[in-house]
N, C-alpha and C positions, 0 to 999 in steps of 0.2 A: 678487229678492236684496235690494233695499233694505228691503223688508218684514222679513225674515230679520235685519237686522242690526237693525232697530229692534228688535224684540222681544229681542236680543240683549241692546241696549244697555238696555233698560225691564227685563230680566230683571237687569241687573249692578247697576243702581239699586237694584234692592228687597232683591238680596240681599248685596250690598258694604256698606251700613253695617250690617248686620243680625249679619255675619260680624268686623265692624273692632268694634262696639259689645261683642259674644261674647270678644272676644281680649281689649278694654281689660279688660272685668270681671274677666277672672280673670287679668290680671296684676297681679304683688307691687307692693306699692306701692315706694317708694324708700325705703330706709335708708339713715341713715347709719352710718359705721363704729362700733363700740360704744367707748366708754372701758371700761377694766377697773374691773372694781368692786372697791370696800375690802373687805378680810378682817376681821373686828372685833381691829383692835390694841388693847392694854388699857395705858394709860399709870398707872404705880402711885408716889403721892408716898410715896417709903420713909423719907427721913430729912432732916430740919434740920439744919444747926452751926453754930457762928458761925463767921465766917472776920474774917481782915483787915480786908475790905471792906465787911461785914456778915452776910448768909448765904451760906449754900451748902446748894444742894436738890439731892438725892439721886433721881434718876427711875428706876423698873422699868420698862422699857417690854418688851412682849413683841407679837410680830411671828408668828403662828402660821401663816400663810397662803405660798404657794409663791411670791412677787413678795417681791425684796427692793426698798424704798424707796431710791433717789436722793437724796429729799428727801421730809419730814413737819414742815414748817415749823407753827409752832403761835403764834396771837395771847392770849399770856397777859395777864390779869386780874390785879393781888394786891389783896386788899380785907385794910385794917389789921384788929387786935381791936376795934374800933369800928365795923366795918361802913364804912367813908371807904376809896373807894381810892386806894392807895398807890401804885401805880405800873401800868403797862401796858409789856408788852413782848413781845417774838418769841424764839422758839427755835428750833432745829432740831432734831430728835430722831435724823435722818438721819446716821448711814446704817445703816438696820436690813437685818437677814439675813435669808433666810426661814427659818421657825421655827424663831427664837433670841429668847430673852431678852436683852437690855441693859440696861448701868447710864450713865445721862446724868449727870453734875454740870453747876450751872448756879452762876453767882453773883449774888447779888441786893444791889445796891451800895446803901450806906446805908441799909439798913433793917434791923434786929436781927430777928432769929426770931424774940422774944419778942412783936412788934409784928405778925405775919403773925398774919390772925385764917383767913384762906381763897383760893382760887386758883382763877380761874374759866377756863377753854377757853372763850374768847369766837370763835373759831373757828379751823379747819384751812385757812392760807392758803397753801401750795403742798402736794400732792400729788402724788409723781411715781413711779413705779417703771422699770423699765429698760425697759419695752415703751412707756412715755407717761405723760400725767396721768391718774390716778387719778379715780375720782368717787366719793362717798358718803364721803369720808375722817371729818367730823366725823360722821356721823349713826352710821357704826359704832365708833368711838372706842367705848371701856369706860377708866372710871375709874374711881380707888378710892384710899386712903390708909391707913398705918400709922403718920399720924402725929397730932395734936389737929387739925392743920389740915387742912380739906376741901378737895376738890380735886373738881372738880366740870363740868359743859361746860352 
């Protein structure tokens, strides 16, 4: 009986590590919950017009995706016509409805329209859909302009 138990113990000692190793080798690695990936939101500088405060900018924003954005906050840098940074500010283009174009207006205080040389989307500071944070918003953002003032990222 003791020899039978010894043989069983030896068999288990040889088989068990092989079985566990094979199980671990076939196990799928842990994957963190995925964030939604951003569709190619398009931001167009459509018009600049003088205002009492300085200059008013009109942005046409197109969200071709299925998700609504509750937040789409961008870090925007304004360069003057001489290339010097004139102002840095943030604007939230949200809410952005799915499969919808919208027009967003914002005031640029203290700077006349004819003194604006270009805008740079420096970063997307916050990008959230109803399902939560969305990754890749800056990378997928497309920019264009219908004015003489350039808009880039």
